[in-house]
C-alpha positions, 0 to 999 in steps of 0.5 A: 538480624539478617543482612542481605547483600545484593550483588549487581554485576555491571556490564558494558551494555550496548544496543546491538541490532542482531541479524534477525532485525535486519532480515525482518527489515529486508523481507518487509521492504522487499515485500512492500516493493513487490506489492507496489510494483504489482499494484501498478501492473494491476492498474495498467491492466484495468485501464487497458481493459476499460479503455473504451469505457474511459474514452466514452466517459471522457467524450460524454463529459465533453459533450454534456459539459460535466453534467452526466445526469442525462446520459445514464439510463434511469430505468432498466428495460 
């Protein structure tokens, strides 16, 4: 008969977050911040570009009491 002896080394195991994890988290949060900031810039640019249209739509809603079915053309001429 063969006797098998298994040796298990015990160690002080601990969970250590290495610098790769912190670097990845830092890059992720910086990227998210840049994208959020850029999105706000794009929204402001779009609003300033379409300011005339927003004013026209707001006045049309006021004049027609929210019913916009009659102000848009039904067919192209």
